[in-house]
C-alpha positions, 0 to 999 in steps of 0.5 A: 141125095135120091129123091123120096117117093112112094112106089105106089101113091095113096089115093082118096077122094076129095069127099072122104078128106072133107068128111075126116075133117067134118066139114062140107066140100061142093058135091062138084068136087067129092069125086075129086082124086086126092094122091097126097098132101103137102103144107109147101107150095114148093113142093106140091104136086100133082093132085095133091091137097095143099095145106096152108098154115098161118107162118110167123111171116106170112100165111101159107094161102099166100102162095095158093095160086103157086100151089094150084099151078103146081098141080094142088086139086085142092087147099085145106086152110082157116078163115084167115087163108080162105080169105087170102085164098078165094080171092084169086082161086075163083071156083076151087075147092077150099076146105076150112077148118079152124087150127089146121096145124092141129089137125094135119097129122091125124089127117096124115096118119089116116091119109096113109092108113096108119104108117106108124103102127106098121113098124117099130118107131122109137121116138127120142127127145131131150136137149142133147144126145138125140141124134146119137142115140137114134143113130146108134140104135139104128146101126144096132138095128142093122147089125141085127139084120133089122132093115131100119129107117132114121129121121133127124138132125142129120137127115132120114135114112130108109134102109141104105136110101139117103135123103136131106132134111130141113128140120130135126123133126119134119112137118107132119104131112112130110112125116107120115109120109115118109113113114109110108114110105118106110112100111113100103120099103119093108123098114121093120124099125125106125128112130126119130128125133122129136124136137120140142118145137115138133112137140109144141107145133104138133109135127108128131100127131097121129104117129104112134111110138112104140118107144119114147125116149127121153135123153136130158133137158138143159137150157136151149130154145128159150127164145121159142119156149119163154123159159125152162118150164115150158121148154120141159112141158113141150118135151112132156107131151110125147110121154102120153100113153095115148101117143106112146107105148112105153117110155125110157127115161135117163134118171141121171138128169133132174128132169128125168127124175121128174118126168119119171114121177109125173107120168102115168105111161108105163116106163123104164128107168136108165142110169150110168150107175144107180143100180135101181134103174131098169138098166145101169152100168154095172162096170165101166173100164176106160179103154185107148179107144173107148170103153169096155162096159157090163150093162145090166137090163131089164130082167138082170139081163147082162150085156158086154161089149167094146164100146168104141166111143170117145166121151162119157155123154156117149156112154148114156147115149149108147145105154138108152140105144141098147134098152130100146133095141132090146125092147125091140126084140134085138138079142142082148148077145147081138146088141153086145156083139154091135157094141164095137161096131158102133160109129158116132154120128156125122159131126159127133166128136167125129174125128179127122184124121190126116196123119197129124200127131194130135186129136181133131175132133169136130162136135155139134155142142151148141148148148151151155151144158153140151160145151161143158160135158164134151170139154169134160171128157176130152179133158180126161182123154189128154195129159195134153192141151185142149184146144177148143173153138166155139161161136153162137148162132145169131136169132137164137136164145141170146141168154146161153151165149154168156154161159157158153162163152163160160163152158169154153173158157173154163174147159179148155186150155186155149180157148178161141171165140168165133162165129157160127151161123150168125144169120141176121145179126152182127157177128161182132155183136154175138162175140161181145155177148159171148165174152162178156166179162171174160177176159181171155188172154193169149194164147186164147183169142177172139177171131170172128172168121170162123176159117181163120179161127180153125187155121189158129187152132190148128197151128197152136197144136201140138204133139198128143193135143186134143183139137176141137171145134164146136156147135156146127157139126155135121152142117155144110153151109154158114148163114149169114144175113139170109145167104147161106155159104157153103162151110164145112168144118171137116173140110176146113180142118182137114185142109188146115192140117194137111197145110201144116204138115 
């Protein structure tokens, strides 16, 4: 990946930063020049303000000396952080505010001169479909000749530049920095995946969205949110007129119906078949490659085209992308012409074609609803066997494991239970919780080793079958006991198929 950096740094005086935060700094430090913000001691560069936040395991102030050694010019933290940092730093500028996490986004927005308002920024939230919707939207923009950006699970894209990402939604200091680079690179429109964690942890504070979109809400992340109501309320935070200009809401989802009723900001609705929605499909015809569609949108406009994507859920993702693209100013005819060129996001029903006589796919589905919908869509595309491989991640929501296992077994002809990222848990215990009272019988199987499970699936695929590996999608590693081992479903699947040909 290329290194991400601005061509010209923003510079603010430390005294001005302190004034913005409503705190004081010693007169001797007021004229120090701050060249950037960083909430990670590993990323701090010379002249930057290190933001030391309380974390799950350690307070960031424990790494204040490392940040100083890397060139940090000052520290922003809370009173606990002050106590931790001041012992070792001596006469060093430390700005103290309560709950610094709640201030970072607004500070970063001010520091970078409000970059989110300089482009059409679309924020997409929901349990499933965020990545694909944003990926399709960027492609439509590019087809229309718009220089576009993308921030999400599969990484960060600024025009044709590609960068890695550690979170679906970056920390607030990084987010506004990325947006400022987009502004500098003359990006006109960008799509960002907005996770529920990001909304709960203030990562998108200070950003202003030209469009806020809701895909759906199904069980996930309850280890973090506790219950579905808290999960919903976290998502709802995006749909506030102080934060977003207009919303696009999928009302085929029950939580979408509720959201559309509860918010007061301007909103447009989307639906696969409800002609009372602002955007809906007037006609859908299945084709060998996907669908031929006619879409009705705002003001009765008609968009027609060939959508070469598999899976009914992709009809929802594409409709949302079309609606947002139109809102951003793309001509309906251009949108229609773009449909046949759209490709799925990496690891989203991604085809692995080695010349075999069966369809092999890799998908990121890792919630009960996503597994159920993907398998149902694939079932409709074959009269032969559907073979599915799935595991559940460790150190995550345990309550969804039996539900995912049930969806796997009921939705496929051959269900292969395996490991995902076991992290700090015992893979065998995860599989026991996933299978529960289920009784998978041969040729279905429980195979803990993921590579062996994929090999087993390939060996049982025959002409006309569909083989799909679920759960990890675009990921290129498998985390086991704190160590990330190189592992790509795509590469392993390709090698297993080639070994059989």
